C-alpha positions in Angstrom: -16.8 -1.7 2.7 -16.2 2.0 2.9 -12.5 1.6 3.2 -12.6 -0.8 0.2 -14.6 1.6 -1.9 -12.1 4.3 -1.2 -9.3 2.0 -2.3 -11.4 1.2 -5.4 -11.3 4.9 -6.5 -7.5 4.9 -6.1 -7.2 1.6 -8.0 -9.3 2.8 -10.9 -7.1 5.8 -11.2 -4.1 3.5 -11.3 -5.5 1.8 -14.3 -6.6 5.0 -16.1 -3.6 7.0 -14.9 -1.1 4.5 -16.0 -2.6 4.0 -19.4 -2.9 7.8 -19.9 0.7 8.3 -18.9 1.8 5.7 -21.3 -0.1 7.4 -24.1 1.2 10.8 -23.2 4.8 9.5 -23.3 4.4 8.9 -27.0 4.0 12.7 -27.5 5.7 14.2 -24.4 8.9 13.7 -22.5 8.9 12.2 -19.0 9.2 15.7 -17.6 6.2 16.8 -19.7 4.0 14.0 -18.3 5.0 15.0 -14.7 4.1 18.6 -15.5 0.6 17.5 -16.7 0.3 15.4 -13.5 1.2 18.5 -11.4 -1.5 20.6 -13.2 -4.1 17.9 -12.6 -3.4 18.3 -8.9 -5.0 21.7 -9.1 -8.3 20.0 -9.8 -7.8 17.8 -6.8 -7.2 20.9 -4.6 -10.4 22.5 -5.9 -12.5 19.5 -5.4 -11.1 19.0 -1.9 -11.8 22.6 -1.0 -15.4 22.1 -1.9 -16.0 19.5 0.8 -18.2 20.8 3.6 -18.0 19.0 6.9 -20.7 19.3 9.6 -19.7 21.6 12.5 -18.1 20.0 15.5 -17.4 21.4 18.9 -13.8 21.6 19.9 -12.9 19.5 23.0 -12.9 21.5 26.3 -9.6 22.5 27.8 -6.2 23.3 26.4 -5.3 21.4 23.2 -2.0 19.4 23.6 0.8 20.1 21.3 2.0 18.1 18.3 4.6 16.0 20.1 2.1 15.3 23.0 -0.4 14.0 20.5 2.2 11.9 18.8 3.4 10.5 22.1 -0.1 9.7 23.1 -0.5 7.8 19.8 2.6 5.7 20.4 1.5 5.1 24.0 -1.9 4.0 22.8 -0.4 1.5 20.3 1.9 0.2 23.0 -1.2 -0.6 25.2 -2.8 -2.5 22.3 -0.3 -5.0 20.9 -2.5 -5.8 17.9 -2.0 -2.3 16.5 1.8 -2.5 16.9 1.9 -5.9 15.2 -0.2 -4.7 12.2 1.9 -1.6 11.9 5.1 -3.7 11.8 3.7 -6.0 9.2 2.8 -3.0 7.1 6.4 -1.8 7.4 7.5 -5.0 5.5 5.2 -4.3 2.7 5.9 -0.6 2.4 9.7 -0.8 2.5 10.4 -4.1 0.6 7.2 -4.4 -1.4 5.9 -1.1 -2.7 9.1 -0.2 -4.6 8.1 -2.7 -7.3 5.7 0.1 -8.6 8.1 3.0 -8.6 11.3 1.2 -9.5 10.8 -2.2 -11.0 7.8 -1.6 -13.3 9.7 1.1 -15.3 12.8 -1.1 -15.5 10.8 -4.1 -16.6 9.2 -2.2 -19.4 12.3 -0.4 -20.7 15.2 -2.6 -19.9 13.9 -6.2 -19.6 10.9 -6.5 -21.9 11.9 -3.7 -24.3 8.5 -2.2 -24.4 9.7 1.4 -24.4 8.3 4.3 -22.4 4.7 3.5 -23.4 5.1 0.0 -22.0 5.5 1.6 -18.5 1.9 2.7 -18.7 0.8 -0.7 -19.9 2.5 -2.6 -17.0 1.3 0.0 -14.5 -2.2 -0.4 -15.9 -1.9 -4.2 -15.4 -1.0 -3.6 -11.8 -4.1 -1.3 -11.4 -6.4 -3.9 -13.0 -5.3 -6.4 -10.3 -5.8 -3.7 -7.6 -9.4 -3.1 -8.8 -10.1 -6.8 -8.7 -8.8 -7.1 -5.2 -10.7 -4.0 -4.1 -14.0 -5.3 -5.5 -13.4 -8.6 -3.6 -13.0 -6.8 -0.3 -15.9 -4.5 -1.0 -18.2 -7.4 -1.8 -17.6 -9.0 1.6 -19.7 -7.7 4.5 -17.3 -9.4 7.0 -14.0 -11.2 6.8 -13.9 -13.7 9.7 -10.1 -14.0 10.0 -8.5 -10.8 8.6 -5.2 -11.6 10.4 -4.8 -14.8 8.4 -5.7 -12.9 5.2 -2.9 -10.4 5.9 -0.3 -13.2 6.1 -1.7 -14.9 3.0 -1.5 -11.6 1.1 2.1 -11.0 2.2 3.2 -14.5 1.2 1.4 -14.4 -2.2 2.8 -10.9 -2.9 6.4 -12.0 -2.2 5.9 -15.1 -4.3 4.5 -13.0 -7.1 7.6 -10.8 -7.1 9.9 -13.9 -7.2 7.8 -15.2 -10.1 8.1 -11.9 -12.0 11.8 -12.1 -11.7 11.7 -15.4 -13.5 9.1 -14.5 -16.1 10.3 -13.7 -19.7 7.0 -12.9 -21.4 5.0 -9.7 -21.5 1.7 -11.4 -20.8 3.1 -13.5 -17.9 4.7 -10.4 -16.4 1.4 -8.4 -16.7 -0.6 -11.1 -15.1 1.8 -11.4 -12.2 1.9 -7.7 -11.7 -1.9 -7.9 -11.5 -1.6 -10.4 -8.7 0.9 -8.2 -6.9 -1.5 -5.2 -7.3 -4.4 -7.2 -6.0 -2.4 -8.3 -2.9 -1.2 -4.8 -2.0 -4.6 -3.1 -2.2 -6.4 -5.9 -0.4 -3.7 -5.8 2.3 -4.1 -2.1 2.8 -7.9 -2.2 2.9 -7.7 -5.0 5.6 -5.0 -3.1 7.5 -7.0 0.1 7.6 -10.1 -1.8 8.7 -8.3 -3.7 11.5 -6.7 -0.5 12.8 -10.0 1.4 12.9 -11.9 -1.5 14.5 -9.3 -2.0 17.1 -8.9 1.6 18.2 -11.2 4.0 20.0 -12.9 6.6 17.8 -11.1 9.5 19.4 -7.7 7.8 18.6 -8.5 7.0 14.9 -6.5 9.9 13.6 -3.4 9.3 15.6 -3.4 5.5 14.9 -3.8 6.1 11.2 -1.1 8.7 11.3 1.3 6.1 12.7 0.6 4.0 9.7 1.4 7.0 7.5 4.9 6.9 9.1 5.3 3.5 7.6 4.3 4.8 4.2 6.9 7.6 4.6 9.6 4.9 4.5 8.6 3.8 0.9 11.4 6.0 -0.6 14.0 4.2 1.5 12.8 0.9 0.0 12.9 2.5 -3.4 16.6 3.5 -2.8 17.4 -0.1 -1.8 15.6 -1.4 -4.9 17.5 1.0 -7.1 20.8 0.1 -5.6 20.1 -3.6 -6.0 18.9 -3.1 -9.6 22.0 -1.1 -10.4 24.4 -3.6 -8.9 22.8 -6.9 -9.6 20.4 -6.2 -12.5 16.7 -5.8 -12.6 15.6 -9.5 -12.4 18.0 -10.4 -9.5 16.9 -7.3 -7.6 13.2 -8.2 -8.0 14.0 -11.7 -6.8 15.9 -10.3 -3.8 13.1 -8.0 -2.8 10.5 -10.7 -3.2 12.6 -13.1 -1.2 13.0 -10.5 1.6 9.2 -10.1 1.8 8.8 -13.9 2.1 11.6 -14.2 4.7 10.3 -11.3 6.8 6.7 -12.5 6.6 7.8 -16.0 7.7 9.7 -14.4 10.7 6.7 -12.3 11.6 4.4 -15.3 11.5 6.8 -17.3 13.7 7.0 -14.4 16.3 3.5 -12.9 16.2 1.4 -15.3 14.1 -0.8 -16.5 16.9 -1.7 -13.0 18.0 -2.5 -11.9 14.5 -4.5 -15.0 13.7 -6.7 -14.3 16.7 -7.7 -10.9 15.3 -11.3 -10.9 14.3 -13.3 -8.3 12.4 -15.3 -7.4 15.5 -14.0 -4.4 17.4 -11.7 -5.1 20.3 -11.1 -1.5 21.4 -8.6 -0.4 24.0 -10.0 2.8 25.5 -7.9 5.9 25.3 -6.7 7.5 28.5 -8.9 10.2 29.8 
């Protein structure tokens, strides 16, 4: 629930932020909107600096270096195959799925649906509405009995939504399908974070979640691929191709590791860290 509520805050901002950006584009250039966004980050820095954490004693002994910590994280994941499989599934979503927000939403608004710059905010807001709905669903559940199955369902539905978007010609239909895609991505991430935390020892939470951040760091590579496809094939064929890749890779992952993922439950199955 806590993970889902954190996602809810992000999802609400996607709705409000997308709508606000669309409104600002009426009066400002794209660069001007980015400048406003950069200034808003100053408020984020101030609010973060105001957080006060309870004091905590440092662990005894010499602290290992950065690379030692990173190596320990990889070693820990290798000893718990569930963590490696979940990280691999997330890689599919981050590389081939997430570019729909950065690349395809603006292209759909400006080049396909002819909504102009303000339409980018509208479609981004539609994605955010779906994300809010998905987050509320996860937050309302005290327990999800088979989160592994839910992960695969989310991947397949997300890929199918992208394929459907590539075939959709109306604004309303596109917005609804973007809402579905937004719901699937935020639900997937909430479940992934929960599974990783429940299946890792408390002292390893930071390193395990950092490995997931490595997957997120590959989002720009997916955005480059999406941009190249859109430039060479056109927006709709590119969306179809990326959605198809998600479906194919999800099917391959299910064939290879489906049984292991389906056995994952929401109860912790912790592999202890090495002393």
